[in-house]
C-alpha positions as CSV (number, residue, x, y, z in Angstrom):
1,M,48.5,-41.1,7.4
2,R,45.0,-41.4,5.8
3,K,43.4,-40.3,9.1
4,L,45.6,-37.3,9.2
5,L,44.7,-36.3,5.7
6,L,41.0,-36.7,6.5
7,L,41.4,-34.6,9.6
8,A,43.2,-31.9,7.6
9,A,40.5,-31.9,5.0
10,A,37.7,-31.7,7.6
11,L,39.5,-28.7,9.3
12,A,39.9,-27.0,5.9
13,V,36.2,-27.4,5.2
14,S,35.3,-26.1,8.7
15,L,37.7,-23.1,8.2
16,A,36.2,-22.3,4.8
17,T,32.7,-22.5,6.2
18,T,33.5,-20.2,9.1
19,T,35.3,-17.7,6.9
20,Q,32.4,-17.7,4.4
21,A,30.0,-17.0,7.3
22,Q,32.1,-14.2,8.6
23,T,32.4,-12.6,5.2
24,K,28.7,-13.0,4.1
25,P,27.6,-9.5,3.0
26,T,25.0,-7.6,4.8
27,D,21.8,-7.0,2.7
28,V,20.9,-3.3,2.2
29,M,17.7,-2.0,0.7
30,I,17.3,1.7,-0.2
31,V,13.7,2.6,-0.1
32,G,12.5,5.9,-1.5
33,S,9.6,7.9,-0.2
34,D,8.4,11.3,-1.2
35,H,8.4,13.7,1.8
36,L,4.8,13.2,2.9
37,N,4.7,16.6,4.7
38,Q,5.5,18.3,1.5
39,I,3.1,16.6,-0.8
40,Y,0.2,17.2,1.5
41,S,-2.3,19.8,0.3
42,K,-5.6,20.5,2.1
43,D,-7.2,21.0,-1.4
44,Y,-6.4,17.4,-2.3
45,P,-7.5,14.9,0.5
46,T,-5.8,12.0,-1.3
47,T,-2.4,13.6,-0.5
48,D,-3.1,13.4,3.3
49,V,-1.5,10.4,5.0
50,L,-3.5,11.3,8.2
51,T,-6.9,10.5,6.7
52,A,-8.4,7.0,7.3
53,Q,-7.7,6.2,3.7
54,G,-4.2,7.5,3.8
55,Q,-3.5,5.5,6.9
56,Q,-4.7,2.4,5.2
57,H,-2.5,2.9,2.1
58,I,0.6,3.8,4.0
59,G,0.0,0.8,6.2
60,R,-0.1,-1.4,3.1
61,F,3.2,0.1,1.9
62,T,4.8,-0.5,5.3
63,A,3.5,-4.1,5.4
64,A,5.1,-4.8,2.0
65,L,8.4,-3.5,3.3
66,A,8.1,-5.6,6.5
67,R,8.4,-8.8,4.4
68,Y,12.1,-7.8,4.0
69,K,12.5,-8.2,7.8
70,P,15.2,-5.6,8.3
71,D,17.0,-5.7,11.7
72,M,18.5,-2.2,11.2
73,L,16.3,0.8,10.0
74,V,17.9,4.1,9.2
75,V,16.2,7.4,8.2
76,E,16.9,10.8,6.7
77,S,17.5,12.6,10.0
78,L,20.8,14.0,11.2
79,P,22.8,12.0,13.8
80,E,22.5,15.1,16.0
81,E,18.7,14.5,16.1
82,Q,19.1,10.9,17.4
83,G,18.1,11.8,20.9
84,E,14.8,13.4,19.8
85,I,14.0,10.5,17.5
86,D,14.8,8.0,20.3
87,S,12.4,9.8,22.6
88,L,9.6,10.1,20.1
89,Y,10.0,6.5,19.0
90,A,9.8,5.3,22.6
91,L,6.5,7.1,23.0
92,Y,5.2,5.7,19.7
93,R,6.0,2.1,20.8
94,Q,4.0,2.8,24.0
95,D,1.1,4.2,22.0
96,K,1.6,7.6,23.6
97,L,2.4,9.6,20.5
98,N,-0.4,11.3,18.6
99,L,1.0,11.8,15.1
100,A,-2.2,13.8,14.1
101,T,-1.2,16.6,16.6
102,L,2.6,16.3,16.4
103,P,4.2,19.0,14.3
104,G,5.5,17.3,11.2
105,G,3.5,14.2,12.0
106,R,2.9,13.4,8.4
107,S,6.6,12.7,7.9
108,E,7.6,9.4,6.4
109,I,9.9,9.0,9.3
110,F,6.9,8.7,11.6
111,Q,4.4,7.2,9.2
112,V,6.6,4.6,7.7
113,A,9.8,4.1,9.7
114,F,8.2,4.3,13.1
115,R,5.3,2.0,12.0
116,L,7.7,-0.5,10.5
117,G,10.1,-0.5,13.5
118,K,7.3,-1.1,15.9
119,Q,5.8,-3.8,13.8
120,L,9.2,-5.6,13.6
121,G,10.0,-5.0,17.3
122,L,13.1,-2.9,16.6
123,S,14.4,-1.1,19.6
124,R,15.8,1.9,17.7
125,I,15.5,3.9,14.5
126,Y,18.9,5.2,13.4
127,C,19.6,8.7,12.1
128,A,21.9,8.6,9.1
129,N,21.4,11.8,7.1
130,A,24.2,14.3,6.4
131,P,24.3,18.0,5.7
132,G,25.1,19.1,2.2
133,G,23.5,18.9,-1.2
134,T,22.0,21.9,-3.0
135,S,19.4,22.9,-5.5
136,Q,19.5,21.4,-9.0
137,G,18.5,24.9,-10.2
138,I,21.8,26.5,-9.6
139,L,23.1,25.1,-12.8
140,R,21.6,27.4,-15.5
141,T,24.4,28.4,-17.8
142,G,27.3,26.7,-19.7
143,Q,28.1,24.9,-22.9
144,N,25.6,22.0,-23.5
145,I,23.2,23.4,-20.8
146,E,20.3,22.4,-23.1
147,L,21.0,18.7,-22.4
148,Y,20.7,19.3,-18.7
149,Q,17.5,21.3,-19.2
150,Q,16.0,18.6,-21.3
151,A,16.7,16.1,-18.5
152,Q,15.0,18.4,-16.0
153,Q,11.9,18.6,-18.2
154,E,11.8,14.8,-18.6
155,L,11.9,14.3,-14.9
156,S,9.5,17.1,-14.2
157,K,7.0,15.6,-16.7
158,A,7.2,12.1,-15.1
159,S,7.2,13.2,-11.4
160,G,4.6,15.9,-12.0
161,G,2.3,13.5,-13.8
162,L,2.6,11.1,-10.9
163,R,1.8,13.8,-8.4
164,T,-1.2,15.0,-10.4
165,K,-2.6,11.5,-10.5
166,L,-2.3,11.3,-6.7
167,Q,-4.0,14.6,-6.2
168,Q,-6.9,13.6,-8.5
169,G,-7.3,10.3,-6.9
170,A,-6.3,8.4,-10.0
171,I,-3.8,6.5,-7.9
172,S,-3.6,5.8,-4.1
173,L,-0.9,6.9,-1.8
174,Y,0.3,3.3,-1.8
175,D,0.5,3.3,-5.6
176,Y,2.4,6.6,-5.5
177,E,5.0,5.3,-3.1
178,V,5.5,2.1,-5.1
179,A,5.9,4.1,-8.3
180,I,8.6,6.2,-6.8
181,N,10.6,3.0,-6.2
182,Q,10.5,1.8,-9.8
183,P,13.9,2.0,-11.6
184,E,12.4,3.8,-14.6
185,L,11.6,6.8,-12.3
186,Y,14.5,6.9,-9.9
187,N,17.0,6.4,-12.7
188,L,15.6,9.6,-14.3
189,V,16.6,11.4,-11.1
190,Y,20.0,9.6,-11.0
191,R,20.9,10.6,-14.5
192,L,19.8,14.2,-13.9
193,R,21.9,14.6,-10.8
194,Y,24.9,12.3,-11.4
195,V,25.3,11.8,-15.1
196,T,24.0,14.6,-17.4
197,P,25.5,17.5,-15.6
198,A,29.0,16.3,-16.5
199,R,28.3,17.3,-20.1
200,V,27.9,21.0,-19.1
201,V,31.1,22.9,-19.1
202,N,32.4,26.5,-19.0
203,G,29.6,28.0,-16.9
204,R,28.9,29.4,-13.4
205,F,26.4,28.6,-10.7
206,T,23.4,30.9,-10.3
207,K,22.8,32.0,-6.7
208,P,24.5,29.0,-5.0
209,D,23.7,28.5,-1.4
210,A,26.0,28.1,1.6
211,Q,26.4,24.4,1.0
212,V,28.4,25.1,-2.1
213,D,32.0,26.1,-1.5
214,T,32.4,28.4,-4.5
215,A,36.1,29.1,-3.7
216,F,37.0,25.7,-5.1
217,I,34.6,25.6,-8.0
218,N,36.2,25.2,-11.4
219,P,33.9,26.9,-14.1
220,K,35.4,24.7,-16.8
221,Y,33.9,21.6,-15.1
222,I,30.8,23.3,-13.7
223,G,28.5,20.4,-14.3
224,A,30.9,17.9,-12.7
225,E,31.2,20.3,-9.8
226,L,27.4,20.1,-9.2
227,I,27.6,16.3,-9.3
228,S,30.3,16.4,-6.6
229,V,28.1,18.4,-4.3
230,F,25.4,15.9,-4.5
231,K,27.7,12.9,-4.3
232,N,29.6,14.3,-1.3
233,R,26.4,14.3,0.8
234,D,25.6,10.7,-0.3
235,Y,29.0,9.5,0.7
236,K,28.6,11.0,4.1
237,I,25.2,9.3,4.5
238,Y,26.9,6.0,3.4
239,S,29.6,6.6,6.0
240,N,27.0,7.1,8.7
241,I,25.2,3.9,7.8
242,V,28.3,1.7,7.5
243,V,29.9,3.0,10.7
244,Q,26.7,2.2,12.6
245,A,26.5,-1.2,10.9
246,L,30.0,-2.0,12.2
247,Q,28.6,-1.6,15.7
248,T,25.2,-3.2,15.4
249,K,26.2,-5.9,12.9
250,P,22.8,-6.2,11.2
251,R,21.9,-8.9,8.6
252,R,19.5,-6.7,6.7
253,V,19.5,-2.9,6.6
254,L,16.6,-0.8,5.3
255,A,17.4,2.9,4.6
256,L,14.4,5.1,4.1
257,F,15.3,8.3,2.2
258,G,14.0,10.7,-0.4
259,A,13.7,9.1,-3.8
260,A,16.5,11.2,-5.2
261,H,19.0,9.2,-3.2
262,I,18.0,5.7,-4.4
263,G,20.2,5.4,-7.5
264,S,23.2,7.0,-6.0
265,M,23.1,5.1,-2.7
266,Q,22.6,1.8,-4.5
267,S,25.7,2.5,-6.7
268,I,27.8,3.3,-3.7
269,F,26.8,0.2,-1.7
270,A,27.2,-2.0,-4.8
271,S,30.9,-1.2,-4.8
272,D,31.2,-2.3,-1.2
273,P,31.8,-6.1,-0.9
274,A,30.6,-5.9,2.7
275,F,27.1,-5.3,1.4
276,R,24.6,-6.7,-1.1
277,V,22.1,-4.4,-2.6
278,V,18.5,-5.6,-2.5
279,E,16.0,-3.9,-4.9
280,S,12.9,-2.7,-3.1
281,K,10.8,-3.7,-6.1
282,K,11.3,-7.3,-5.0
283,Y,8.9,-6.5,-2.1
284,L,6.9,-3.7,-3.6
285,G,6.3,-5.1,-7.0
286,R,5.3,-2.8,-9.9
287,K,2.6,-0.3,-10.2
C-alpha cells in the first residue's frame, strides 16, 4: 500500500511539473524606437544612423537588446509585406544588402531588427503591424479639451527637448533610443492617447482621415472614440503577434515598434496569462 502511495505521489509531482512547463508564459518585450528615417535631417549629422558614429551607436543599442536573446522578432511592417522583408533579410544575412543605397535604409527595421536578427542567428523577422490609427490632432473641440491640450503640450515639451538634444549632439543616438524606452517618457504618450481623451466629451473630430469610421462616432464620447481608434489598431497588432506565436512557440518575443505603442501593448500583454511582460529598461538601463 505504501509503495502505491509513493508511486501515486511521484506521478502527481511529475504531472504537476509537466503541466507547469507547458503553461510557462512566453516572455515578451516591447521595444520602442523612433522612426529613424523620419528623425534624419541633413542639417544635423547626429540624426543620421548611416554615419560611422550613427552605426556605432545603433550597434550599441542593438547589442544591449541582444542580451535578452529573443527567439522571435517582430516589426512594424504589415503582414502583406512579409515576402519583401523575407527577401531583404535573406540578402542582409548574406552581406548582399547595402542599406546606404537602399530606399528607406535608415529604417529601424533594417538598422535594428535586421542587425539583431542576424547577430542572433534568427531565420526570419516577422511582420506584425496592422492598419488603423489616426492623428492625435483630430481631437480639437469638446468639453474639457484644455486637459487634452495640456497633455499634448507636456509630451511635446519632453519629446521635442529630447530631439533637440540629439540634433545638437548633446546626446548620442544610443542615448536617444534608450531615453525613448524609459517609463517616464512612454507613459506620457500612453496617457495622452489612452487616458486623457476620455475626459473630453460633447465634441467632434476635425478633418478625420479614412481610418476613422465617422458613421459610428458618438459625439458625446468623442474622446473615448479617439482612444478606441488607437486601441483597435493595437489589438490587431497583438493578434498578429499571438497568432504567429502559436505557430512558432517562442520562449522570448521582442517586438520593435514606434514608442507610442509601448504602454498600450504592455497593458494588453499583461492581461494575457500566456505572456509575461519584460521591461526593456532591464537591458537598456537608464539614460
